C-alpha positions as CSV (number, residue, x, y, z in Angstrom):
1,M,88.2,110.0,125.7
2,K,84.8,108.9,124.3
3,K,83.2,105.9,125.8
4,F,83.8,102.7,123.8
5,I,80.9,101.7,121.7
6,E,79.6,98.3,122.5
7,R,79.1,96.1,119.4
8,K,78.2,92.5,118.9
9,P,78.0,92.2,115.1
10,W,77.3,88.5,115.2
11,S,74.0,88.8,117.1
12,F,72.1,88.0,113.9
13,L,73.6,84.5,114.0
14,D,71.4,83.6,117.0
15,E,68.4,83.3,114.7
16,F,70.2,80.5,112.9
17,R,72.0,78.8,115.8
18,G,70.8,75.2,116.2
19,K,69.1,75.4,112.8
20,K,71.8,76.2,110.3
21,F,74.8,75.6,112.5
22,N,75.5,74.0,115.9
23,G,79.0,75.2,116.8
24,E,80.1,78.3,118.6
25,W,80.8,79.9,115.2
26,P,79.5,78.8,111.8
27,T,81.9,77.2,109.4
28,F,82.6,78.9,106.1
29,P,80.0,76.9,104.2
30,E,77.4,77.5,106.9
31,L,78.1,81.2,106.9
32,V,77.7,81.4,103.1
33,K,74.5,79.5,103.2
34,I,73.1,81.9,105.9
35,Q,74.1,85.0,103.9
36,C,72.6,83.6,100.7
37,L,69.3,83.2,102.6
38,R,69.6,86.8,103.9
39,F,70.9,88.6,100.8
40,S,70.0,86.3,97.9
41,E,69.7,89.0,95.2
42,R,72.3,91.4,96.5
43,P,75.6,91.7,94.6
44,L,78.5,89.6,96.0
45,F,81.4,89.2,93.5
46,T,82.3,91.9,90.9
47,D,85.1,92.4,88.5
48,F,85.8,94.5,85.4
49,E,86.7,91.6,83.0
50,G,83.6,92.0,80.7
51,E,83.8,93.1,77.1
52,G,85.7,96.4,77.0
53,A,86.6,96.1,80.7
54,S,82.9,96.3,81.6
55,K,81.5,95.4,85.0
56,N,80.5,91.8,85.8
57,T,78.6,91.0,88.9
58,L,77.4,87.8,90.6
59,T,74.7,87.9,93.2
60,Y,74.8,85.9,96.4
61,R,72.4,83.4,94.8
62,Q,74.3,83.1,91.5
63,S,77.6,82.7,93.4
64,Y,76.1,80.0,95.6
65,E,74.9,78.1,92.5
66,K,78.4,78.1,91.0
67,I,79.9,77.1,94.4
68,I,77.6,74.1,94.6
69,T,78.2,73.1,91.0
70,L,82.0,73.2,91.5
71,S,81.8,71.5,94.9
72,N,79.9,68.6,93.3
73,W,82.6,68.4,90.5
74,L,85.3,68.2,93.2
75,L,83.5,65.4,94.9
76,Q,83.1,63.5,91.6
77,T,87.0,63.7,91.3
78,G,87.2,61.7,94.5
79,L,88.1,64.6,96.8
80,K,87.9,63.4,100.4
81,K,87.4,65.4,103.6
82,G,90.8,66.9,104.5
83,D,92.2,66.7,100.9
84,K,94.1,69.8,99.8
85,V,93.1,72.1,96.9
86,V,95.7,74.6,95.6
87,I,94.4,77.9,94.3
88,S,96.9,80.2,92.6
89,G,95.7,83.1,90.4
90,K,95.0,86.8,90.2
91,N,92.1,88.2,92.2
92,S,88.8,87.2,90.6
93,P,85.3,85.8,91.2
94,E,86.6,82.5,89.9
95,W,89.3,82.5,92.6
96,A,86.6,83.1,95.2
97,I,84.2,80.4,93.9
98,S,87.1,77.8,93.9
99,F,88.1,78.8,97.4
100,I,84.6,78.4,98.9
101,A,83.7,75.3,96.8
102,T,86.7,73.6,98.4
103,F,85.1,74.0,101.8
104,F,81.7,72.8,100.6
105,A,83.4,69.6,99.4
106,G,85.2,69.1,102.7
107,G,88.6,70.1,101.4
108,I,91.4,72.4,102.7
109,A,92.3,75.4,100.6
110,V,96.0,76.2,99.9
111,P,96.2,79.6,98.4
112,I,99.6,80.2,96.6
113,D,101.0,83.5,95.5
114,T,100.5,83.7,91.7
115,A,103.7,85.8,91.4
116,L,106.0,83.1,92.6
117,H,108.5,81.5,90.3
118,Q,107.8,78.0,89.0
119,N,110.3,76.3,91.3
120,E,108.8,78.1,94.3
121,V,105.3,77.1,93.4
122,C,106.4,73.5,92.8
123,N,108.0,73.4,96.2
124,L,104.8,74.5,98.0
125,V,102.7,72.1,95.9
126,K,105.1,69.3,96.8
127,T,104.7,70.2,100.5
128,A,101.0,70.5,100.5
129,E,100.3,67.3,98.4
130,P,97.0,68.6,96.9
131,K,94.6,66.5,94.9
132,V,93.4,69.4,92.8
133,A,94.8,72.7,91.7
134,F,93.0,75.8,90.2
135,C,95.3,78.3,88.6
136,D,95.9,80.8,85.9
137,D,96.7,79.4,82.5
138,E,100.4,80.0,82.6
139,K,100.9,77.5,85.5
140,I,98.9,74.6,84.0
141,E,101.5,73.1,81.8
142,Y,104.4,73.0,84.3
143,L,102.1,71.8,87.2
144,L,100.9,68.9,85.0
145,N,104.5,68.1,84.0
146,E,105.8,68.2,87.6
147,F,102.9,66.5,89.2
148,P,101.4,63.9,86.8
149,G,98.7,62.7,89.2
150,L,97.5,66.3,90.0
151,I,94.2,67.4,88.6
152,V,94.8,71.0,87.3
153,K,92.1,73.3,86.0
154,S,92.0,76.9,84.9
155,L,90.7,80.1,86.6
156,N,90.5,81.7,83.1
157,P,87.9,81.3,80.4
158,T,90.5,81.1,77.6
159,I,90.5,77.3,78.0
160,P,86.8,76.4,78.0
161,G,87.2,72.7,78.7
162,S,89.3,73.4,81.8
163,Y,87.5,76.6,83.0
164,V,86.2,76.3,86.6
165,Y,82.7,77.7,85.6
166,N,82.4,74.8,83.0
167,L,83.2,72.0,85.4
168,K,80.0,70.1,86.0
169,T,78.7,66.6,87.0
170,D,75.6,65.0,85.7
171,D,74.9,63.0,88.8
172,E,74.6,64.1,92.4
173,P,77.8,62.8,94.0
174,A,78.0,61.4,97.5
175,Q,78.7,64.1,100.0
176,N,81.6,64.1,102.4
177,E,81.1,64.6,106.1
178,P,80.6,68.3,106.6
179,V,83.5,70.3,108.0
180,T,83.3,71.5,111.6
181,E,84.5,74.8,113.0
182,N,87.6,73.1,114.4
183,D,88.6,71.5,111.1
184,T,91.4,73.1,109.1
185,A,90.1,75.5,106.5
186,V,93.3,76.9,105.0
187,I,97.1,76.5,105.0
188,L,98.8,79.8,104.2
189,F,102.5,79.6,103.4
190,T,104.4,82.6,104.7
191,S,108.0,81.6,104.0
192,G,110.3,78.9,102.7
193,T,109.2,78.9,99.1
194,T,112.7,77.6,98.1
195,G,113.6,75.8,101.3
196,N,111.4,74.2,104.0
197,P,108.0,75.9,103.7
198,K,106.3,77.3,106.8
199,G,102.5,76.9,106.4
200,V,100.1,78.5,108.8
201,V,97.2,76.2,109.7
202,L,93.9,78.1,110.3
203,T,90.6,76.6,111.1
204,H,87.1,77.7,110.1
205,K,86.7,79.0,113.7
206,N,89.9,81.0,113.4
207,L,88.8,82.8,110.2
208,I,85.1,83.3,111.0
209,A,85.6,84.4,114.6
210,D,88.2,86.9,113.6
211,A,85.9,88.3,110.9
212,F,83.2,89.0,113.4
213,I,85.4,90.0,116.4
214,A,87.2,92.6,114.2
215,Q,83.9,94.3,113.7
216,T,83.6,95.1,117.4
217,N,85.9,98.0,116.5
218,L,84.4,98.8,113.1
219,D,80.8,98.9,111.7
220,I,80.5,97.5,108.2
221,F,77.2,97.1,106.4
222,P,75.5,95.1,103.6
223,T,75.4,98.2,101.5
224,D,79.2,98.5,101.6
225,V,81.4,97.8,98.5
226,F,84.8,96.4,99.4
227,Y,87.8,96.7,97.1
228,A,90.0,93.6,97.0
229,L,93.0,95.1,95.2
230,L,95.9,93.5,97.1
231,P,96.5,89.8,96.4
232,I,93.7,87.8,98.0
233,H,96.0,84.8,98.8
234,H,97.5,87.0,101.5
235,A,95.8,86.7,105.0
236,Y,95.2,90.5,105.3
237,T,93.2,90.8,102.0
238,M,91.6,87.4,102.5
239,Q,90.2,88.4,105.8
240,A,89.5,92.1,105.5
241,A,88.3,92.3,101.9
242,F,86.8,88.9,101.4
243,I,85.7,87.1,104.6
244,C,84.6,90.2,106.5
245,P,82.3,91.5,103.7
246,I,80.7,88.1,103.3
247,S,80.1,88.1,107.1
248,C,77.9,91.2,106.8
249,G,76.4,90.6,103.3
250,A,78.4,93.2,101.4
251,E,79.8,93.3,97.9
252,I,83.4,92.6,96.8
253,V,85.1,94.2,93.8
254,F,88.2,92.3,92.7
255,G,91.1,94.4,91.4
256,K,93.9,92.7,89.5
257,S,96.3,95.6,88.9
258,M,97.7,98.6,90.6
259,S,98.1,100.6,87.4
260,V,96.8,104.1,88.0
261,T,94.4,104.0,85.1
262,R,92.8,100.8,86.1
263,L,92.7,101.7,89.8
264,M,91.0,105.0,89.1
265,K,88.4,103.3,86.9
266,E,87.6,100.6,89.4
267,L,87.3,103.0,92.3
268,K,84.9,105.2,90.4
269,E,82.8,102.7,88.5
270,G,82.8,100.2,91.4
271,E,81.6,103.0,93.8
272,I,83.9,101.6,96.4
273,S,83.0,102.4,100.0
274,V,85.6,100.3,101.9
275,M,89.2,100.2,100.6
276,L,92.0,98.0,101.9
277,G,95.6,99.1,101.3
278,V,99.2,99.1,102.5
279,P,101.3,102.2,103.4
280,L,102.9,102.3,99.9
281,L,99.5,102.5,98.1
282,Y,98.1,105.2,100.4
283,N,101.3,107.2,100.3
284,K,101.2,107.3,96.5
285,L,97.6,108.2,96.4
286,L,98.1,111.1,98.9
287,S,101.2,112.2,97.1
288,G,99.2,112.6,93.9
289,I,96.5,114.6,95.7
290,Q,99.1,116.9,97.2
291,K,100.8,117.4,93.9
292,G,97.5,118.5,92.4
293,I,96.9,121.0,95.2
294,A,100.5,122.3,95.0
295,A,100.0,122.9,91.2
296,K,97.3,125.5,92.0
297,G,99.8,127.8,93.8
298,A,101.0,128.8,97.3
299,V,97.7,130.6,98.2
300,V,95.6,127.5,97.5
301,V,98.1,125.3,99.4
302,S,97.8,127.6,102.4
303,I,94.0,127.7,102.4
304,M,93.8,123.9,102.0
305,G,96.2,123.5,104.9
306,C,94.1,125.6,107.1
307,L,90.9,123.8,106.1
308,Q,92.5,120.5,106.8
309,A,93.7,121.5,110.3
310,L,90.2,122.8,111.1
311,S,88.5,119.7,109.7
312,F,90.7,117.4,111.8
313,I,90.1,119.4,115.0
314,I,86.4,119.3,114.5
315,K,86.5,115.5,113.8
316,K,88.5,114.7,116.9
317,L,86.4,116.9,119.2
318,T,82.9,116.2,117.9
319,G,83.2,113.1,115.7
320,K,81.6,115.1,112.8
321,N,83.2,114.5,109.4
322,V,83.1,118.0,107.8
323,G,86.1,117.2,105.5
324,K,83.9,115.2,103.2
325,A,82.0,118.4,102.3
326,L,85.0,120.7,102.4
327,F,87.2,118.6,100.1
328,K,84.5,117.1,97.9
329,A,86.1,118.3,94.6
330,V,89.5,117.0,95.6
331,L,88.1,113.6,96.6
332,Q,86.0,113.3,93.5
333,Q,89.1,114.1,91.3
334,A,91.0,111.3,93.1
335,N,87.9,109.0,92.6
336,I,87.7,108.3,96.4
337,Y,84.7,110.5,97.3
338,T,82.5,107.3,97.6
339,L,85.0,105.9,100.2
340,R,83.4,105.6,103.6
341,V,86.4,103.8,105.2
342,A,90.0,103.3,104.2
343,I,91.9,100.7,106.1
344,C,95.7,100.4,106.2
345,G,97.5,97.2,107.2
346,G,100.6,95.3,106.3
347,G,102.8,97.7,108.2
348,P,102.6,100.9,110.3
349,L,101.6,104.1,108.5
350,A,103.2,107.5,109.2
351,A,101.0,109.6,111.6
352,S,101.1,112.5,109.1
353,V,99.5,110.3,106.4
354,F,96.9,109.0,108.8
355,R,96.0,112.5,109.8
356,A,95.9,113.9,106.3
357,Y,93.2,111.4,105.1
358,N,91.1,112.0,108.2
359,A,91.4,115.7,107.7
360,M,90.1,115.4,104.1
361,G,87.0,113.5,105.2
362,I,88.0,109.9,104.8
363,D,87.5,107.8,107.8
364,F,91.0,106.3,107.8
365,I,92.1,103.6,110.2
366,Q,95.0,101.3,110.9
367,G,94.9,97.7,111.8
368,Y,97.5,95.2,113.0
369,G,97.9,91.4,112.8
370,L,99.8,88.5,111.4
371,T,99.0,85.5,109.2
372,E,99.2,83.4,112.4
373,T,96.3,85.4,113.9
374,S,93.9,85.1,111.0
375,P,95.2,87.9,110.8
376,I,93.5,90.9,112.7
377,I,94.3,91.4,116.4
378,A,93.9,95.2,116.7
379,L,91.9,97.9,114.8
380,N,91.5,101.6,115.4
381,P,87.8,102.5,115.9
382,I,86.6,105.3,113.7
383,E,84.9,107.0,116.6
384,N,88.1,107.2,118.7
385,F,91.2,106.6,116.7
386,K,94.7,107.3,117.8
387,L,97.2,108.5,115.2
388,T,100.2,106.8,116.8
389,S,98.4,103.5,117.3
390,V,98.0,100.5,115.0
391,G,94.7,99.7,116.7
392,R,92.8,98.9,119.9
393,D,92.7,95.2,120.9
394,F,89.4,93.2,121.0
395,S,89.1,92.8,124.7
396,P,87.3,90.8,126.1
397,Y,87.3,88.5,123.1
398,E,91.1,88.1,123.0
399,E,94.0,88.8,125.3
400,V,97.0,90.8,124.3
401,K,100.0,91.4,126.5
402,I,103.6,92.4,126.5
403,I,106.3,89.9,127.5
404,N,110.0,90.3,128.2
405,G,109.4,94.0,128.5
406,E,111.8,96.8,129.4
407,E,110.7,100.2,130.7
408,T,111.6,103.1,128.4
409,V,110.4,106.6,127.8
410,V,108.2,107.4,124.8
411,G,106.9,110.9,124.3
412,G,107.9,111.9,127.8
413,K,105.9,109.0,129.2
414,K,107.3,105.8,130.8
415,V,106.1,102.7,129.0
416,V,107.0,99.0,128.9
417,V,108.2,97.9,125.4
418,G,108.5,94.2,124.8
419,E,107.3,91.4,122.5
420,I,103.5,91.4,121.7
421,A,101.8,88.2,122.6
422,V,98.2,87.2,121.9
423,K,95.6,84.6,122.9
424,G,92.2,84.2,121.3
425,P,90.0,82.2,118.9
426,M,91.8,83.8,115.9
427,V,95.2,82.3,116.8
428,M,96.5,79.5,114.5
429,Q,96.7,75.9,115.3
430,G,100.3,75.8,114.4
431,Y,102.7,75.4,111.4
432,Y,101.9,72.6,109.0
433,N,103.9,69.5,109.9
434,R,106.4,71.6,111.9
435,P,105.7,70.8,115.6
436,E,109.0,72.1,116.9
437,E,108.6,75.4,115.1
438,T,105.1,75.6,116.5
439,A,106.3,75.1,120.1
440,K,108.8,77.9,119.8
441,V,106.2,80.6,119.1
442,F,103.9,79.8,122.0
443,T,104.4,80.6,125.7
444,E,103.8,78.0,128.4
445,D,100.4,79.7,129.1
446,G,99.3,79.5,125.5
447,F,100.0,83.0,124.1
448,F,101.3,83.3,120.6
449,K,104.5,85.3,120.4
450,T,104.2,87.7,117.4
451,G,107.9,88.6,117.1
452,D,106.8,92.3,117.0
453,L,107.9,94.8,119.7
454,G,105.5,97.4,121.0
455,W,103.6,98.6,124.0
456,I,100.0,98.9,125.1
457,D,98.4,102.0,126.8
458,D,95.8,101.9,129.6
459,E,93.0,102.0,127.0
460,H,94.1,98.9,125.2
461,Y,95.6,100.7,122.2
462,L,98.7,99.0,120.7
463,M,101.8,101.0,119.7
464,L,104.1,99.2,117.3
465,C,107.9,99.6,117.4
466,G,109.1,97.0,115.0
467,R,110.2,93.4,114.5
468,A,112.3,92.0,117.4
469,K,114.8,90.5,114.9
470,N,115.4,93.9,113.2
471,V,116.3,95.9,116.3
472,I,119.6,97.8,116.1
473,V,121.6,98.2,119.3
474,T,123.8,101.4,119.4
475,N,127.0,102.0,121.3
476,G,125.0,103.6,124.1
477,G,123.0,100.5,124.5
478,K,119.9,102.1,123.0
479,N,117.4,100.1,120.9
480,V,116.6,101.5,117.5
481,Y,113.6,100.3,115.5
482,P,114.3,100.6,111.8
483,E,110.6,100.8,111.0
484,E,110.1,103.9,113.0
485,I,112.9,105.7,111.0
486,E,111.5,104.4,107.7
487,D,108.1,105.7,108.5
488,S,109.5,109.2,108.7
489,F,110.2,109.1,105.0
490,Q,106.8,107.9,103.8
491,L,105.8,111.2,102.1
492,C,109.3,111.9,100.7
493,T,108.8,112.1,96.9
494,N,112.5,111.7,96.2
495,I,112.6,108.3,97.7
496,Q,110.9,105.2,96.3
497,Q,112.2,102.7,98.8
498,I,114.2,103.1,102.0
499,T,115.4,100.3,104.3
500,V,117.2,101.1,107.5
501,Q,119.7,98.6,109.0
502,G,122.6,98.6,111.5
503,Y,126.2,98.6,110.4
504,T,129.5,98.4,112.4
505,T,132.5,100.7,111.9
506,A,136.1,99.6,111.6
507,A,136.8,101.2,115.0
508,D,133.9,99.5,116.9
509,K,132.6,96.1,116.0
510,T,130.6,95.7,119.2
511,S,127.8,98.2,118.4
512,E,125.9,99.5,115.5
513,E,125.3,102.8,113.7
514,I,122.4,103.5,111.4
515,E,122.6,103.0,107.6
516,A,119.8,103.8,105.1
517,L,119.6,101.8,101.9
518,I,117.8,104.1,99.5
519,Y,116.4,103.6,96.0
520,P,115.6,107.0,94.5
521,S,112.2,107.7,92.9
522,D,111.5,108.0,89.2
523,D,110.5,111.7,89.8
524,L,113.9,112.6,91.3
525,V,115.8,110.9,88.5
526,K,113.7,112.7,85.9
527,T,113.8,116.1,87.6
528,L,117.7,115.9,87.6
529,G,117.6,115.1,83.9
530,L,119.1,111.7,84.4
531,T,118.1,108.1,83.5
532,R,118.1,104.9,85.4
533,E,120.7,103.5,83.1
534,D,123.2,106.3,84.0
535,N,125.4,104.8,86.8
536,S,128.2,107.3,86.5
537,D,129.8,108.8,89.5
538,D,128.5,112.2,88.5
539,A,124.9,111.0,88.2
540,R,125.1,109.2,91.6
541,Q,126.6,112.3,93.2
542,K,123.7,114.5,91.9
543,I,121.2,112.1,93.3
544,L,123.0,111.7,96.6
545,V,123.0,115.5,97.2
546,E,119.2,115.6,97.0
547,I,118.8,112.4,99.0
548,N,121.0,113.8,101.7
549,K,118.8,116.8,102.0
550,D,115.9,114.6,102.9
551,V,118.0,112.5,105.3
552,S,119.2,115.7,107.0
553,R,115.6,116.9,107.4
554,V,114.4,113.7,108.9
555,N,117.5,113.4,111.1
556,K,116.7,116.7,112.8
557,G,113.4,115.2,114.1
558,L,115.1,112.0,115.4
559,Q,116.9,111.3,118.7
560,P,120.7,111.5,118.3
561,Y,121.1,107.8,118.7
562,Q,118.4,107.2,115.9
563,R,120.1,109.4,113.3
564,I,121.2,108.0,110.0
565,T,125.0,108.3,109.6
566,K,125.5,106.4,106.3
567,V,123.5,106.5,103.1
568,T,123.9,103.8,100.4
569,L,122.2,104.3,97.0
570,L,120.7,101.2,95.5
571,E,120.9,100.6,91.7
572,K,117.7,98.5,92.0
573,P,115.1,98.1,94.7
574,L,115.2,95.3,97.2
575,E,112.7,92.5,96.8
576,M,109.3,93.1,98.3
577,T,106.5,91.0,99.7
578,T,103.0,91.0,98.2
579,T,102.0,93.6,100.8
580,Q,104.9,95.8,99.6
581,K,107.2,95.3,102.5
582,V,110.9,94.8,101.9
583,K,112.1,91.2,102.5
584,R,114.8,91.8,105.0
585,N,116.9,88.8,103.9
586,Y,119.7,90.9,102.4
587,K,123.2,90.7,103.9
588,K,123.9,93.2,106.6
């Protein structure tokens, strides 16, 4: 193993300590002010919403001016320190300006998923009790109807009088008392959109400390261009593609759509160097690359395979990235040649995918965290990544341990698998107005219980098994983690979605066997000459034959107690979260 590289990416803050901020960590407004002093004319927020989908960019100085203008408008409305401001819209500079301006005015930001249904949005707004809401145009009317006292303004320029960039005040309003690092910055709702909402309360310290501490495992630079493609209301994107780049003076390109055409344009013209994604996105991108290679014939496929193996070995042994040169043409065609780092979160990625990107010259790493931890608590360092790990923890700046563990054998080695628990400055204050729920997720000694099962090696690398509530117990008393089986299908082009669950047989109701719920891919349906609308027994049988081939292939690589014994074809995919994970709220 290479020696860990010591990093303290927040050392530049010492120059401003006692002058621009007085706490252990700066608040969000204090950090923005510092970065505007350091990087005034560098680009900050970019999108492709100009005429003809052209590129628009705001510098740090220009962004700061808009933030102050909007903050003053918020103060003029009567916003008091601690008042809530809802922000619900597609990724955009306007979203970012509204978010930061809320803090400058002393408010608490409540980002809400723009894809939620009206009744779900209204339920969250009712719970948060905001004074102001910034949203996309389609939400304005029903928010005004449902909440007559709510001030609602638009994130879109189509309504000039309501547009956030046009909201101004003639007089300098009285300022609220500045926020402190221990004040609440955001409330992020993770569930309960139709019932009793669960809002995660995060302070300025939670968010800013996590942004800097995460960089102890990854160098990022002011010259980097981050791609915020996933919804920014989600903690993963908010931290890794929004707060982290601001913390180092980098640029942020906002993406609004995952359509292939738009994605390719923004990757190329934005000259993206750091990309954030989830397993589904990276699997699709890699699948497209592999199809292009396969189209050139068996000889090319063989040569490329040998070069990838050689590139990966060189990288692991020497740290030198020769793949960038070897696969330049392939990477350019996929519009990812400018990528310096690709980060995957929101769920574990198959080791084969992780390896493939690194072999082709992309420094590809995995991270792990939860909304309740701001969210990053582990990240694979580029210099010493492990394919099977979701990341190394941030010792000594946090503590991660395994609780209620049981000894088991993984890869021929005895390890202790149990629930992952964490303590550190990134851990939430609790759930909004839910003290009993908060108490349940903390140990007596103050560790947050993640609900995830895993184990930690002697070098502080975390290996994830799955969610505790999803574990399947077989008749032999073995624990099976659905996520591990699902990961084995990540590069299967015949399957668009697979969800593994336990089921009981008529003969034995005391233990479970393994069932796979599978939604076939468009490619498979098309290759078989079928349509989605054809639900005949003959059509389903043709699809099932091909799916069973994939299941049989994967089963051969699994332990006997992990093998799938039942396949159920889905007529439509299961509902997914914004990070493209299946919502496991279906009936077992």
